[in-house]
Each structure stands twice: as C-alpha cells, then as structure tokens.
N, C-alpha and C positions, 0 to 999 in steps of 0.2 A: 529638507531632511536628506541625509546621505544614505543611499542604498548600497549595500555591499553584497557581492556575489562571490563567495569563495569556491575554490575547487573542492569537489567531494573527495573525501579521503577514506571512506568506508571501503573495505576490500572489494574490488571489482565493481564499484559503482561508477558508471560512466555518464550518468545524466548530469545536467547542470541546472541551476535554479531558474534560469531564464534564457531565452534565445535572443539574438541581437535585435530582432524586430521589436520585441518587448522592451528592450533597453531604449531603443529609439523613441518609443512612445513616452517612456518615463522622462527622458531628457527633454522632449518637447513640452512636457508639463512643468518643467522647471526643476526636476530632481537632478542631483549629482549622483552618478552611478560609478562605483568602483568594482572592477572585475579582476580577480586574481589571474595572473598569466597562466595559460594552459587549462583554465577551468572548462572551456568548451570543447576541448580536443576529443574527448570520449564520445561526444555527440556530433563530431565532425564540424565544429565551429571554430574558426581560427581567431586568434587575438585581434587580427586586423579587422575582422567583421564587427567585433565589439567596439573597436576604436572608431570605425566608420559610422557606427550607430550613435556615437557621442560619449561612450564610456571612457573612463580613465583606467588603463590596465596597469596594475601594480604587481610587483614581483613576488610578494609573500602574502600568505593568509593573515599573518600578524598585522600587516598594515590595513587589510580590509577590516578586520575585527576592531582594530584600534580606532579607525576613523569613522566607521559606519554607525548610523543610528538604527538602521533596519537591516538585519541580516536575512537574506533570502536563500534558502537551501532546498535540498531534496530530502536527504536522510537526517536522522537524529544526530546531534553533535557527538563526535568522538572525544576521547579523553583530552587530546591536545586542544580541541576547539572549546571544550568546557572551560578550560583554564583561561581562555581569551575572552569569554563572555563577561559582561558587567551589568550591574544594576542600571536601570533606565533604558537599556537597549531592548529592542524588539527582535525576537527570533521567529521567523515564519517558515515552517517546514513540516514534514511528517515527523511525529515524535513517538507514537506507539508506546507511551509510558506504562500502560497497564501490564505490559509483558516484562518490564525491567525496573525493579525497585531501586537498584543502585543508581541508574541513570536519573530516575525521578528525584531522588534525594540530592544528587549533585547539581541537577539543573535548578531545583528550587533554591539551593544555596547560592547560586550565582546572582540571584535577585533579578534576573532577566524576565521580561514578559514573553512567555513562550506560547505562541499560537500554533496549534496543531491542525494541519490541513484536514486530518481525518475526523475531527470533531466539529467542524463548521457544518451546520445542518440547516437546510431550508425545507420546511415541511418534513417529509419523510426521506428527503434526498440528502446525500453527502456530496455536494457538487465538486469539491476539490479532491475527493477520493475516487469518484466515478471513472475518470479517464484511466487511472492506473488499474482499477478493478477490471475495466474492459480489456486492457492489455494482458493482465495476469490471467483472466478467464480464458481468453483465446489461446494464450501460451500453454495453459495447463493441459489442454488436449493434445497440442503439438508435441510437448515434451513427454507426456504420458504415452502417446503412440510410439515415440522413438524408443523409450526404455522398455516397451513391451517386446522389442525385437530380441531374438534369441541371443545374438552376439553381445547384447548389453545386459544379459542376465535375465531377460524377461521370458514370458511364457511362449512367445513366438506367435502371438495372435495379431492379425491385421484387423484393425478396428472396423474398416469398411467391408471386410470379407471380399469374396469374389463370386461370380455366378456359380451357383451350386453349393456354396459354402456360407453358412450363417455369419453375420457380422459379429464383432465383439460387443460387449455390454459395458456401458459407461453409467456409473451412478454418481450423481451430483448432490451433495448435501447443501441446500440453500438455494433459493430462487431469486436472489438479489442480482446486482449488476454482474458480479463475477460469475455466478451460476448461469445466468442467461447467456452470457458471452461464451462460456464453456459449452453450453448446449448448442449454440449456433454452429460452432466448429464441429462438435461431435456428430450432430445430425447431418451436417454438410458432408462429413466423411462417410456417412451411411451407417454409423454405429447405432445400436439399440440403446436409447438414452432415457434415463429416468431421473427426474428432479424431485428431491424430497423437500417439502416446505411445510411450515406450520400455519401460515396466514391463509385463510380460506379465500379471501378476496384476491390475494396474489396468485393463488392456484387457478382461479377462474381466468385471470388475465393470462397466465402462462399457457393455459389450455388453448386460448384463442391465438396468442402471439406465437406459440411454438407448437404448431400442429403435428410435427414429426417427433416430438418428445412426449413422454408420459409424465404425469404428475402423481405423486403419492404423498399422503399425509406423513410427516416425519415423526417417527417414534423408534424406540429401541427395537421393538418387535419387527417393524418394517425393515430396519437395517439388517437385523440378524437373518431375515429371510432373503434379502438381496445380496449380501456380501459373498456367500458361497458361489454365486452365479456372476459376480462382477469381475471384469478384466481390468478396468480403470476406475478407481475411486477418487473423486475430487472433493476436497473439503472447502466449501465456499461460504462458511458461516461468518457473520459479522454482527457484533453488538457494539454500536458506536461508542468508542472510547474505552470500552471494557475489555477484560480478558476473555478470549473465546472459550465457550464451554467445551468440555471434553465429551464429545458425543460418541466417539468410537474408542472402546477400550482395547487393551492388549488381547484380552480373551476373545473379543469379537474379531480381531484381525486373524486369530488362529483359525477361524472358520473360512478364510479366503484361501484360494489355491496358490501353490508355489509359483513365483514368477509373475504374479499380478502386480499392479503399480498403484501407489497412492501419491497424489499431489495435494499437499495441504497449503492452499492459498492463504489460510488464516494464520500462518506461522508468525507473521509480524505481531499478532496479538496473542501469541502463545500457542497457537495451533488448536484444532478441534479434535485431534487424535492423541490418545495417551502417549504414544511412542514418538510423537513429533519432536524433533530438535532442529534448530536452524542449521542450514548448510549454505554453501556458496556456489557461485557459477563454476568455480574451479573444481570443486568436489561436490557436485550437486546431490548425490544419492548415497543412501546407506540401506542396509537390509535388516529388517526386524520381522521375526515370525514368518520368514519366507516371502515377505512382501517388500518390494522395492519402494523406498520412500524418497520422494523429491520434495524437499522443504527449503528451497532457496528463499531467503528473507527479503530479497529485492529483485523479484522476478522481472519487473519491467525494465530493469537496468540492462538486460540482455539486448533490448531493442531501444537503445538510448536515444537515438535521434527522434524516432516517432514519439517516444514517451515524453521527452523534453518539450517537443512541440505541443503535445496534447496538454501537458501540465501547465505550460505558459498560457495557453488559451483560457484556462479557468482561474488561474491565480492572479493574472495581470490586473484585472479590475480592482482586486483587493489590495494588491501592492501599491497601485496608484493612489488609492484612498489613504492608505497608511502613510505613504510618503508625503502626501499633500496636507492631510488633516490631523496626523498623529493618531494614536490608538483610541483615545476617547472620541475624537471627532469622527473617525472611521466607524466606530461601533454605533454612534448615534445615527449615521446614515445607513449602515448595514448591520442591524442588530444581531444577525446570525454569527458575527465575529465574536460576540460575547461568549458563545458556546465553544468557540475555538480556543479561548484562553485557558490553558492548562495550569499555568503558574504565573504568579505576579508578585512583585515586592517581597520575595522570599517566602511566599505561601503557596500551597497547592489549592487550585480553584476548580478542579475537575472531579466531581463526585465519584464517577466510575473508576478513575485511577485511585482515588482514596480508598474505595471499597476493595479494590484488588490488592492493595498493599497494607491496609489498616493504618493509613495516615490521615490525620485530621484535615478536613477540607473547609476552607472559609467560604463565606457567601459568594455565590456566583451571580452573574447578571449585572445589571446596572449598579448594584451596590458596590461593585469594585471601584467605582469612581465617586 
C-alpha cells in the first residue's frame, strides 16, 4: 500500500501527519511513502530528512492524493483536498465531523473510508486524541494566564498571586485528559483550581491524583456559583464523536467579571459555551459579555514539533497495520479501528455524527465488511 503524507493547508496548521522516524519504520515494513515537499517545515523537519528515511518527496499535493492508497493527515480535509479524495482510498486524520455538517456531507460523497483519530476508543480511552488533549490542556492555562494581562485586555490578575496577595481562580469543566493537564499547570502556577466532573469514580481518582485541586460535582448551579469568582474558565468537555453540550450559556457568562478569560478546548466539537466560535492563532481571541474568549480550533498546532512527535507515537502502529493489512485486516487485528470509521462507501457510519446532523447512519462494526 502507498502511504501519502500531504502538507497541511488549514490556516496556521504547522503539524505534519508523521515524523521522519515514523516514515523510516513504514519503509522498513515494505510500504512506499510519498511526502509532499515542505510538509514538515512547520514542525522543523526538512524534505531531506524524509528522503533519508526512505520516502519519496513529490512536488504537489495532487500527486500525493492521486497515487496514495492511505492518506495520513492531521486536520480535516479542506475544500481542495476533498476534491482530490476518491472512493476506495483510506483517510486517517482528525475529522471532528459532528461540528460541521457541510464537511460531513462532502466527505461522505467522496466515497472515501474516513477514519477519525478522535473516535478510536480502547475501553474508556481515546488513545489517538489523548496526546493532543494533553497539549491543549497544558496550553489552555498558559494562554489564559497571558490574556489575563491588562495590556491584552484582561483583568490584570496574576494566576499564581504573590506573597500577601491571593492567587487567581481557575475553573475547569471536565476532568478528562484535557482537564487534568490544565489542572496540572494551573496548580503548578499556584492558582486556586476547581475541576467540575460528573463521574463519581473519576472524582475520587482526581481527588487522589490532583491533591492541590478541588473537585466539584458538575451542575448548572455549581457553575453559576463559581463563575462570578472565576478568573480563568476552561471548557474541557468531550463526548466521543459527538457535538459538545452547551454547558455555559450567554446569561451565565454575564455573571463573570469584566476582563476574565474563557478558553474553550471543546471548540473542535462545537464548543461547550454558547458564545464560542472558532478562532485562529493569528486572531485567537474575541470578547463577548466582557469575557475574553480564546477558541482556537487547532491549539496544539502552536507547538507543532512536540505535537507532531506525540501524534506519531500513537498513530504509527495503526498506520503500519493499515498499510500492511488493508482496512479490513487492520480492523480484525485492532477492533477499535471499527469505531474510528466515520464514513465508508458513500455512507455515514458514526452514530454520534448522524445524531448531530440528522443524517441516516448505516450499521457500524464488523457489519461494514
């Protein structure tokens, strides 16, 4: 099977689908790998490094899409890429279809087998999403702390405080991977940190693993009580494959103080705050109800080299299987890949995406084959 790695063309997306060391392993297994020229530059990988790893570097994305059987990307296909996809091809990338009906319909129409990193699930874990959730969680406090600065329009609160001055307050909605990593950085800064969570077992674990953070059962009442005292609000809610629930309304935001900051990590899935809308690294913030909103839809792209390395670590075993065994063979060996298939043969195969858009979903699981 020929594996194709095109250059990411989403605005300010600097990651690449695989690092040269990953390419080297694929080539050793007998795969042919095509890499678009310049694909790795944003992550500080030169074409020569891919060539030295055994890849063939080609000049255009069109050649990658035309020749490759398996396309390995980072972000969802953009308009020009959708036009190059074809039936029988495998697309392996983050898709986040529940937040975008137009993309969903166009991707289905290509006939491609679209496997979404974010819906490959092993037990309660999402192994291909976790590394990016870790990056986004840690970033959320860093960027939130920055935009709290007065010269950036913030309230002028230093999250860690200083001797004799109380620290800032961070409220994190969701105790999953993103939420835990946000809490690690927030407590490390010395901020007063509260994690809202629904799962009682998860709260017990959080209480043990995060001794410097407080846990609170997540409810509308709890949020309404916390928000007027919150300096940095982080939305870290995730329902695998589905659109994020709107847990914070515009009216609730009005209870927050002027110049406080919201970072909605869930923006890729539509966001968990009513006022959320996607932003870019170029223009990362906007203000609603006096609250600064940071809603960048590809947060880990800011730290492209680290993110690319972390992503390759978890995707490579699956890419190897797909390249060597094909989709059906790979699913037989790693059944969790079945849950990653969002569309196939011109049909939608992910129930959560279908529910988000009111589109009929065909049988999922082994029935696909």
